[in-house]
C-alpha positions as CSV (number, residue, x, y, z in Angstrom):
1,M,39.9,-5.4,-5.8
2,D,36.8,-3.7,-7.2
3,L,34.2,-4.2,-9.9
4,R,36.2,-2.1,-12.4
5,Q,39.1,-4.5,-12.1
6,L,36.9,-7.5,-12.5
7,R,35.3,-6.0,-15.7
8,Q,38.8,-5.4,-17.1
9,F,39.8,-8.9,-16.2
10,V,36.8,-10.5,-17.9
11,T,37.2,-8.3,-21.0
12,I,40.8,-9.2,-21.5
13,A,39.9,-12.9,-21.0
14,R,37.1,-12.6,-23.6
15,T,39.2,-10.6,-26.2
16,G,42.5,-12.4,-25.5
17,S,44.4,-9.1,-25.8
18,F,45.3,-6.2,-23.6
19,V,45.2,-4.0,-26.7
20,S,41.7,-5.1,-27.7
21,A,40.5,-4.8,-24.2
22,S,41.9,-1.3,-23.7
23,R,40.2,-0.2,-26.9
24,E,36.8,-1.7,-25.8
25,L,37.1,-0.3,-22.3
26,S,38.3,3.1,-23.6
27,I,41.3,3.1,-21.4
28,A,45.0,3.3,-22.3
29,Q,46.9,0.1,-22.2
30,P,49.5,1.1,-19.6
31,P,46.8,1.9,-16.9
32,L,45.0,-1.3,-17.8
33,T,48.2,-3.3,-17.3
34,V,48.8,-1.6,-14.0
35,S,45.2,-2.3,-12.9
36,I,45.4,-6.0,-13.7
37,R,48.8,-6.3,-12.0
38,R,47.2,-4.8,-8.8
39,L,44.3,-7.3,-9.1
40,E,46.8,-10.2,-9.3
41,E,48.6,-8.8,-6.3
42,A,45.3,-8.6,-4.4
43,L,44.5,-12.2,-5.3
44,D,48.0,-13.4,-5.0
45,L,47.6,-15.2,-8.3
46,R,48.8,-14.7,-11.8
47,L,45.8,-14.4,-14.1
48,F,47.4,-14.1,-17.5
49,D,50.4,-15.3,-19.5
50,R,51.5,-12.4,-21.7
51,H,53.0,-13.2,-25.1
52,A,53.4,-11.5,-28.5
53,R,50.0,-12.6,-29.8
54,G,48.1,-11.3,-26.7
55,A,47.2,-12.6,-23.3
56,E,46.2,-16.1,-22.3
57,L,44.4,-17.1,-19.1
58,T,46.4,-19.1,-16.7
59,E,44.8,-22.1,-15.0
60,A,43.9,-19.8,-12.0
61,G,42.5,-17.2,-14.4
62,R,40.3,-19.8,-16.1
63,A,39.0,-20.9,-12.7
64,L,38.1,-17.3,-11.8
65,V,36.7,-15.8,-15.0
66,L,33.2,-17.4,-14.5
67,P,32.8,-16.3,-10.9
68,A,34.1,-12.9,-11.8
69,S,31.5,-12.6,-14.6
70,E,28.8,-13.7,-12.1
71,I,29.8,-11.1,-9.6
72,I,29.6,-8.4,-12.3
73,A,26.2,-9.6,-13.4
74,R,25.0,-9.7,-9.8
75,A,26.3,-6.2,-9.3
76,A,24.3,-5.1,-12.3
77,D,21.2,-6.8,-11.0
78,L,21.7,-5.0,-7.6
79,K,22.0,-1.7,-9.4
80,R,18.8,-2.3,-11.4
81,L,17.0,-3.4,-8.2
82,A,18.1,-0.3,-6.4
83,G,16.8,1.8,-9.3
84,D,13.5,-0.1,-9.2
85,I,13.2,0.5,-5.5
86,K,14.0,4.2,-5.9
87,Q,11.3,4.5,-8.7
88,G,8.8,2.6,-6.6
89,Q,8.7,-0.4,-8.9
90,R,9.9,-2.7,-6.2
91,G,10.1,-2.6,-2.4
92,H,7.4,-2.8,0.3
93,L,4.1,-0.9,1.0
94,R,2.3,-1.2,4.3
95,I,-1.3,-0.3,4.3
96,G,-3.7,-0.1,7.3
97,F,-7.5,0.1,6.5
98,V,-10.8,0.3,8.3
99,G,-13.0,-2.7,7.9
100,S,-15.7,-0.9,5.9
101,A,-13.1,0.0,3.2
102,S,-12.7,-3.7,2.4
103,Y,-16.2,-3.8,0.8
104,G,-15.6,-1.0,-1.7
105,L,-12.6,1.2,-2.3
106,L,-9.7,-0.9,-0.9
107,P,-10.1,-4.0,-3.3
108,E,-10.3,-1.7,-6.3
109,L,-7.2,0.3,-5.3
110,L,-5.3,-2.9,-4.5
111,R,-6.2,-4.5,-7.8
112,E,-5.1,-1.5,-9.8
113,F,-1.9,-1.1,-7.8
114,R,-1.0,-4.8,-8.2
115,S,-1.6,-4.6,-12.0
116,R,0.8,-1.6,-12.3
117,Y,3.4,-2.5,-9.7
118,P,3.4,-6.3,-9.4
119,D,6.8,-6.5,-7.8
120,V,6.0,-4.3,-4.8
121,D,5.3,-6.5,-1.7
122,L,2.1,-5.5,0.0
123,N,1.3,-5.8,3.7
124,V,-2.3,-5.0,4.3
125,M,-3.7,-4.9,7.8
126,E,-7.2,-4.1,9.2
127,M,-7.5,-1.6,12.0
128,T,-9.6,1.3,13.3
129,S,-9.0,4.8,12.0
130,Q,-7.4,5.8,15.3
131,Q,-5.0,2.8,15.2
132,A,-4.1,3.6,11.6
133,L,-3.3,7.2,12.4
134,Q,-1.3,6.2,15.5
135,R,0.8,3.8,13.4
136,I,1.3,6.3,10.7
137,D,2.6,8.8,13.2
138,R,5.0,6.2,14.4
139,R,5.8,5.3,10.7
140,E,4.8,1.7,11.3
141,I,2.6,1.8,8.2
142,D,2.9,3.9,5.0
143,I,-0.7,4.6,4.2
144,G,-4.0,4.4,6.1
145,L,-7.5,4.2,4.6
146,V,-9.5,6.0,7.4
147,R,-13.0,7.3,7.9
148,A,-13.5,11.1,8.0
149,P,-14.0,13.3,9.9
150,I,-10.8,12.9,11.7
151,L,-11.3,13.4,15.5
152,Y,-7.9,12.5,16.7
153,R,-4.7,14.4,17.1
154,T,-2.3,13.4,14.4
155,E,0.7,14.5,12.4
156,A,-0.6,12.6,9.4
157,Q,-1.5,14.2,6.1
158,I,-5.2,13.6,5.2
159,V,-5.8,13.5,1.4
160,H,-8.2,12.3,-1.3
161,S,-11.4,12.3,0.8
162,I,-14.0,10.2,-1.2
163,A,-17.7,10.5,-0.4
164,E,-19.9,7.5,0.2
165,P,-23.6,7.5,1.2
166,M,-24.8,5.9,4.4
167,M,-27.6,3.4,4.2
168,L,-29.9,1.9,6.9
169,M,-29.4,-1.8,7.6
170,V,-32.2,-3.8,9.2
171,S,-32.7,-7.5,9.7
172,A,-34.4,-9.6,7.1
173,D,-37.5,-9.9,9.4
174,H,-37.6,-6.3,10.5
175,E,-40.9,-4.3,10.0
176,L,-39.0,-2.1,7.5
177,A,-37.4,-4.9,5.5
178,N,-39.8,-4.5,2.5
179,E,-39.2,-0.8,2.2
180,T,-36.7,0.7,-0.2
181,A,-36.2,4.1,1.4
182,V,-36.9,5.7,4.8
183,R,-36.6,9.1,6.5
184,L,-34.4,9.1,9.6
185,E,-37.1,11.2,11.3
186,A,-39.4,8.1,11.3
187,L,-36.9,6.1,13.3
188,R,-36.9,7.9,16.6
189,D,-38.5,4.9,18.4
190,Q,-36.1,2.3,17.0
191,Q,-33.3,0.6,18.8
192,F,-29.9,1.6,17.2
193,I,-26.7,-0.2,17.1
194,L,-23.9,2.3,17.1
195,Y,-20.2,2.4,16.7
196,D,-18.3,2.3,19.9
197,L,-17.5,5.8,21.1
198,G,-13.9,5.0,22.3
199,A,-12.9,3.0,19.2
200,V,-14.8,4.7,16.3
201,P,-15.9,8.2,17.5
202,N,-16.0,9.7,14.0
203,M,-18.5,7.2,12.6
204,R,-20.6,7.5,15.8
205,A,-20.5,11.2,15.4
206,I,-21.9,11.0,11.9
207,V,-24.9,8.9,13.0
208,C,-25.6,11.0,16.1
209,S,-25.3,14.2,14.2
210,A,-27.8,13.0,11.6
211,C,-30.2,11.9,14.3
212,E,-30.0,15.3,16.0
213,A,-30.7,16.9,12.6
214,A,-33.7,14.7,12.4
215,G,-34.8,15.9,15.9
216,F,-34.0,13.1,18.2
217,T,-31.3,11.3,20.1
218,P,-30.8,7.7,19.1
219,R,-31.8,5.0,21.6
220,V,-28.6,2.8,21.8
221,A,-29.3,-0.9,22.2
222,H,-25.7,-2.2,21.5
223,E,-22.3,-0.9,20.4
224,A,-19.5,-2.5,18.3
225,S,-16.1,-1.3,17.3
226,Q,-15.8,-3.1,14.0
227,I,-18.1,-3.2,11.0
228,H,-18.4,-6.9,11.1
229,G,-19.8,-6.7,14.6
230,L,-22.4,-4.2,13.7
231,I,-23.5,-6.3,10.7
232,A,-23.8,-9.4,12.9
233,L,-25.9,-7.6,15.6
234,V,-28.3,-6.2,13.0
235,E,-28.6,-9.5,11.3
236,A,-29.5,-11.0,14.6
237,G,-32.4,-8.5,15.0
238,L,-30.9,-6.6,17.9
239,G,-31.4,-3.2,16.3
240,I,-30.8,-1.1,13.2
241,A,-27.7,0.6,12.1
242,L,-26.5,3.3,9.7
243,L,-23.6,1.8,7.6
244,P,-21.6,2.9,4.5
245,A,-23.3,1.8,1.4
246,S,-20.4,-0.4,0.3
247,V,-21.1,-2.7,3.2
248,Q,-24.0,-4.2,1.2
249,R,-21.3,-6.4,-0.3
250,A,-20.7,-8.1,3.0
251,G,-22.9,-10.9,1.9
252,P,-26.4,-11.4,0.4
253,G,-29.2,-12.3,2.7
254,R,-27.6,-11.0,5.9
255,G,-30.1,-8.1,6.1
256,R,-31.8,-5.4,4.1
257,F,-30.4,-2.0,3.1
258,L,-32.6,1.0,2.7
259,D,-31.8,4.4,1.3
260,I,-32.0,7.0,4.0
261,T,-32.2,10.8,4.4
262,A,-32.2,13.2,7.3
263,A,-33.8,16.6,7.0
264,N,-34.3,15.7,3.3
265,K,-30.6,15.3,2.8
266,A,-28.5,12.2,2.1
267,I,-26.3,11.1,5.0
268,E,-22.7,10.8,3.9
269,T,-19.5,9.4,5.2
270,R,-16.1,9.9,3.6
271,I,-13.1,7.7,3.4
272,A,-9.7,9.3,3.1
273,L,-6.0,8.4,2.7
274,A,-3.7,9.2,5.6
275,L,0.0,9.6,5.0
276,P,3.0,10.3,7.3
277,G,4.0,13.9,7.6
278,G,7.1,14.8,5.5
279,E,8.6,12.7,2.8
280,I,6.7,9.5,1.7
281,S,8.1,6.5,-0.1
282,P,7.9,6.2,-3.9
283,Q,5.6,3.1,-3.5
284,A,3.2,5.2,-1.4
285,Q,3.3,8.0,-4.0
286,H,2.2,5.5,-6.6
287,F,-0.7,4.3,-4.4
288,L,-1.6,7.9,-3.7
289,A,-1.7,8.7,-7.5
290,I,-4.1,5.7,-8.1
291,A,-6.3,6.9,-5.2
292,G,-6.3,10.3,-6.7
293,E,-7.8,8.9,-10.0
294,Y,-10.7,7.5,-8.0
295,A,-11.1,10.8,-6.0
296,R,-11.4,12.8,-9.2
297,H,-14.4,10.6,-10.2
298,D,-16.0,11.2,-6.8
C-alpha cells in the first residue's frame, strides 16, 4: 500500500468510475484496476462493487475513504513542511550572543528576522564570545554574535563585523558626571573596572591597548565577566569603565556616559557574526543575510 494507491482509491470513490478516474489520473484503466486490486489484497477488504454504470463503494470502502483522504492531505502537508524547512521558512535557529549585543544589534536583527520568518523557532542564549565560539565549533548553536577581535582558536567563520564606538561610563556622582566628553589621557589616575581576562580577553585587550596608546597602564579596581556586572560596579561608584555605546540602553539613571578618545582617535569595538565552518543551515543563511544588510550601513 502506498500513497499512489490511496489517491487512486479516493479518486475512483469521488468520480464513481474507473474510466473517469483513469482519465483524471492520466493512467490507463487496466493498470488502475490492477493497482486497486492489490490495494484490496493488502487491506484484505473489497473496496468497490463493479457494475456496468461504474464503481460503487462497499461498506468497508465508505469507512476508509475519509481516513485515506486525510492521509493524503497529511502527506501533502508533510511535503510542504519539508519544503519550507529546506527553504529556511520553518525549522529551528539557535543563537548565542554576548550580553552587550542585547542592547543594540541583537534586538534589531531578531525583530527583522521574526517579521520575515515567523515560523522559524528561535532559541536565543546569552554567553561570552569564547563560549559561543566553542559551541559553534561543536555545532551546538548555529550563529554567535561575538565581540572582535577574536583571540581564541576556532574553526568558526567570522563575518559581518560591525563597528561600535566605546564610551566611558561613570557613576552619577562621579567628578566627571557633568562632562560630555573626555580624553583617555586624562584618566590615568582613575580606578578602572575591566573585563575579566580569562572570560573576556578581547574586550579587555581593547581597553588596555587604548590606555597604552594614551601613555599609561590602567589601575584595575575590579573585574567582571559580564556586561551587567560592569554596569553594576560602575553604578555603585567602584570605578569607571569603557563600554560599547549601545550599553546606554541598559537603563536611564544608572550612570553617565561620556564620549571618549585616545590619542585623538575614537575607541572602537566590533561585533561580528560567527558561523560553523562548512555548510550552514538555510535558517542561518537568512539570518546572515539580514545581518549583512546592517553591516552594509556600518
